[in-house]
C-alpha positions, 0 to 999 in steps of 0.5 A: 428489437430493431435490426441495428440495435441487435447488431450493436448488441451482438458486436459488443458481445463479440468484443467482450468475448475477445477481451475476456481472455486478455483480461484473464491473462493480465490478472494471472500475470499480475498475480504471478509477478506480484506487486504493490499499488497505492490507490489512495492517500489522505491526510486528515486533521484531528485534535492532536495533529494529523493522521494518515489514511492509506488504501493500497493493493498488495499481491504476492507472487508464488515465491513469497507465498511459498516463503510464508508457507515455510514460516517466514514472516514478511514485513511490509513498511509504509513510510510517509514524509512531509518535507519543507522545500527551501530554495536557500538551503537543504530541504527540511523534513517536518513530519513523518509516519512509518508503519511496519506490519508483519505477515506470517502463516501458522501451519498448525492453525492454518491461519495468517497473522498480522502483527504490529508490536503487541497487537495482532490479528488472525485470518483464515485466508491470505486474501483476507490478511492482504486486504487488511494489510493494504488498508489502514486508517488513523495512523499518527503523523509525527511532527518534527518541527512546527507545521504551518497552515498555508505552506506548500509541503512536498509529501512522499509515500512508499509501501515496500517489503522490508528485506532487511527483516528476513532471516540471513539465508533469505537475505542472500537469496533476495540479492538480484531477485525480482521475486523479492523486490516488492514495492510500490512506486515512490509517490511524490506530490505537493500539498497544503495541510488541511485546516483543523476542524471538528468535521472528521470528513475534512481531509487533504488527499492525493 
């Protein structure tokens, strides 16, 4: 190995060693504070209309983890809106998709459970439950008026912890507390609906 190459590798090693504590601290801080980050959103055409696919990352802070251990169900909402902007009048909402999923811990079985209506799924670790909670596919988009091809709509999406579903004593506790204010940024972008096709890989994404 040439001396220059050796020095270059050694320099990279030193830089990585210096950055490692910073990376570890940042990860620990993110876990301590918690948060929701949307990674990917796509709208896909299907035979009966359109479906929504979302990938996000949900991290709970210690306050929310303790609430789960006490048997409190945490409800997370994903809301997607499609709006037709009109310069001559108020914007018109043309389609939406809203999903609310509950996350609960059962101390007796030591399992975490996700529930949506009559459907439920159990997990042995919180990490597994959050991984499934953060990712869903094929959520129907309900059209409230005719959806048109070639029209540029405004799409919005947000994922948040629904505090209104908490027991009343906890709702009082959440007032002014950042530990309970868990939400993604309100995303907004312009999009045209993808053409209906038999090819399932066709989709319009953020």
